[in-house]
N, C-alpha and C positions, 0 to 999 in steps of 0.2 A: 660712461656717465652722461654722454650726449644723447643717448637713445631714450625714448619714452619708456615708461614703466610697462606699457602695454605692447611694446615691440618684441618681435621674435627675431633672433639672429640666426640666419641660415648660412652655413658654411658648406659650399660644394667643392671647395679646394681641399688641399691637404690639411689635416688636423693640426699639424705642427705650427701653422701660422698663428694659432691662437694659444695663448698662455692658459693652460688648463686650470691652474690654481686661481688665477684672476677670474676666469669665467665661472668657476664653481662658486667663488665668493659673491660674484655679481648675482648669480641665480638664487643662492640661499638668502641673500639680502633683498630679494625682489626688486633689483634695479632694472631688470627686464623681465618679461613674462616667461620667456623660454628660449630654447635654441634647438637647432637640428644640425646634425653632421652627417655627411655622406662618406662614411669611413672613419675609422678611429685612429688614434695615435700610433698604435702598434697592433698589427694583426698577424696571427691570432692574438686576441686580447690577453694581456698579461695582468692578472688580477692583483698582482703585488705592486703595481705602479701607482703613483700619485694621481694619474689621470683617471683611474677607474672610480674615483669618488664621484665623478659625474654620473656614473651608471646607477648610483644609489639614490638619486634625486627622484622626487615624485613623478608619476606619469605625466607627460606633457611638458615638464621642465627641461628635460634633455631627451631628444629623439635621435636615434642612431639608425641609419639605413646602411645596408651592406655594400654600398658602392657597386651595385650591379644593375643600375638603371639601363645600361646599354643592352641588357639581355631581354628587355621587354619586347613583345611581338612587334609593337609599333616601331621601335628603334631598329630592330633587325630588318624589317620590311623597308624602312626608309633608307638604310645603308645599302641594301641590295638594289633598290631603285636608283640610287645615286651612282652605284657602280655600273649599272646597265646604261644609264644616261651618259656616263663618261667613257663608254665602250671598254670598260675593264673586264666585263664578263660577256662572253658570247652567248646569245640566246638561241 
């Protein structure tokens, strides 16, 4: 209730720290503009749970990414460079 109606809530932590029912109600009542999660409550997603109501929201209200950001080319390259700098990998 302290967030602006134009705000987007971005959760890059574990989904479980957010009450799904309260978030759903907040979103359908337009208390905030939308939210994004990097990973869901239970994976693989169990469509019989209360949390999956979030997936029924209009596009842009709830965005879900598969928690694989570390697999991007930039991320892999950066990790390899860090390992080289720390002498963890022999070149």
